[in-house]
N, C-alpha and C positions, 0 to 999 in steps of 0.2 A: 667661828672656824678657829680648829684644833690643833693649839704649834705642836711642833716638833718637842723633845723632851732636847734640853742644851747636851751638847756632848760634854763628857768629864774629860781632864786637861788629857788623861794619861789617851784620851780618843783623836781628841784634838790636835796631839804631836803625833800619834800613828797616822792621822790622815795627815798632816802634813811633811811626815819620812818618806811615806807612800808617791802623793804626787811629785817628792824630789828627786823618786826613782825611776817614775817616769817621763817627768823636764829632762832629764840624765839620760835616759836610754835612748829618748830623743835628736840629744844631743850629738851622742854617737853616731846615731843614724844619719843624720845630716853629714857628720866631717867624716862616716869613715865608712858606712854602710850598713844595709843587715846584718851582716856575720859579724862585726863588732858588737852586738848588742849580748851582751851576757852577765850574768851575776856578779863575775870574776870580774867585769872590765870598769862595772855600775859600780861594785861595792869599792875599785882601787879609786876614780875620780868622787867616790863619797868620802875615801875616808875612815871607810866600815874596814868589819871583812864580810868576804862572803856569806860564811854561816848566820852570821847577822843578818845580813838579805833575806832569808829562807823565814822568819818569821812575818815577812809580808809578803812574797809567790815562795808557791814551795816548791813549785821545778820554773826551768829554763824557758818549759811550753806557756807556764800561766804568768809569767813572764812579758810574754811576745799576746798575748790574747791580749793583756792589760792594758800592752801596747796600741795596739791598732785600736783597740777601746776606747782610749787618751784621744789620737789622731780621728776616727771617725766623731767622737765630738763636738771638736774641732772646728771642724770643718763644718757638719752642723749647724754650732751657731754660727757660723759668715754667713752660712746660707739667707740662716734664717735672721738674721738680725738686718742683709742687704736686704731681701724680701718686705721687712717690717719700713724699714728704712724707702723705700720708695714709693711704700703706698702713703706713708706719711708726708710724701714731698711733690705729691701729685696734686690737682685743684678738685676745689672740694663734688665740684662739676664736673666731673670725670667721666661718661658711660660705666657703667661695671662694666662691658664686656673689656675696656679700655682700659681701666684698671687689673682689671685678671690679666690681661697679655703686659701691661708694665711690670706687673707685682712675677712674671714667671719669667720672663725675660732678665729682670733683674737675677731672681736668684739660679736661673744657667748664666750669667753671665762671671758672676761671683764662684760659681763652681769652678769656671776655667779658668780663672784672677787668683783663688784659692790653688788651684791646681798648678798653674805655673810661678806662685810664690817656694812648693812644697814639693817639690819632686821629685825627693826621698819619701815621703813620707807619701806620696798620694804613689810614688811605683809600691811603699810596700802593703795599702791597700787591694790599690786594683790590681796591683801585677802577679808578674812572680810570685807562685805563692812559697813561704818559706817552710822547716822544713820544722815540724810542731805546733804551725797555725790551721789548725781545723776550721777552714771561710765556713761553712756548713755549720759549725758551731756559732758562727760570729752573727747570724743571721736566724737561727732558731728560734724554734721555742724554749729551749731548751736551757739554748746558753744565756750570755749577758745581752743579747738582739742592738747589740752594737751599731753591725750596720744595714737591722730593718730601722732603727728609731735615725739613722741619716734618711733611710729611703723616704720613713716616715713624713721628712718635710716639706717632698715632695710631692707625693699622695696626697696631704692634707689639702696643696695648693692644688691639685689637680681633681680632687673629690668635688671642693668649693666650687672651680670652674666648671664642672660636668652638670652641679646640681641648678645655681643660677645659673647655664649656658648651654644645656645638653647640647650638645652636637651628635653628630652622623657614628655609630657604632654597628662592629657586626651581634645578630643575634645570635644565640647562646649553640643556637642548630649550625651557623656560617661558622662557627671558629672547628675548627680540625679538632676531629677527640682527642687525641694526646696532646696536643694543648689543651683545649675545654678542661680535660679534668688535672692538669696542673697548676691554672688559671685558679680552679678553684680550690686549690690545697694554699695557694698565695694568699688568696682573698680573704680565709678562715686565718688564717698564721697573723697578717694584719691586722688584721678585726676589721676591715669596711664591709658595708651591704654596697659598692659600687655594682654594675655587670660588667659581667667574665669579658664581655667588648671594650667595657670601658679599661679595665685592669690589661685586656690585648694590647690598646693603644700605650693608654701610660707605658706600658716596658718597649712597642716602639718607640717611645720620644724617647723614651733612657737609654735604649741601644744609642742611637744616632746622635745625641748629647755623649754620652761614654768615649761609643768612636770617634766624636770629632776633635775631646781635649785628647784621651788619650793616643797619641795618633799624633796630636801637637807636640806634647808635653813629651816623647819618647821619641821622637826627632825624626817620626817614617814621612813626615809631611814637607821635610827639609831638599830631598831630588825635586821639590818642584816650585817650592814656597817658602821665601824667607820672613814671610811675616803672615803670617793664618789670621791672624786678625778677620779682612773680607771673609773668607771661607765660612770663617765662624758664623757670622751674620748674615749669612746665607743659607748655613745650617737652621736657625733661629729663625727664619725664616718659612722653610721648611716646617719647622718643627709648630710651628705657632698652627698652621694651614692642618695640621695635622687634628690638632683640637677647637678648627672653626675659628681663629684670631687672626685679626690682619694686625701685619705687623712689615715692616716699610722699611726694606734699609737700609740702614746710613751711608 
């Protein structure tokens, strides 16, 4: 295995400073909201001058894109770790379908847990679009693809499930033409060979998961529910059924 060349001291210092800038930006986001994230405010927090920060980020828009990328990376790491831990803690003789259910449920639960613990960050990456933030760029092949890489965590799990235990999906001809074209584009972007019908089910599952978590985190379920946990578990049961898995609500 070829090892990457060691970073020079200058590059290490630059990388550390860049990371500190991103962490400071997230601190401002949590304490004061997204509008507080500015090069001037970050420089003040770090004891630097605003012009000095331009050596790391050329514009406010570039900074916002980097902050969102950092948040997506953090979320992806948490979900990936939860899936790995769940798989490692199960019995060795667990049937493959049951193991896939365990991993899927663990990933979905961690997504919700992270969102509840990081409401400002969740709002920044999944909520209202901020001026200067190009959402399409975050998911495109021409940008840094941080959103696409986060989605890949669930897509990889979904693909593993479909290949090990195929579940019923729509044939290409059964998919609405306008949707079929978009699914084909997404398949190419994601670099997967999954059938279009499987990708349609994947996106339906994502809408179900995100919709449930988004409503809870934004407080839009409080009109009826003080504790949304039981409703979330019901949603997980519906989601599991969509991919041919059995999940009993606790």
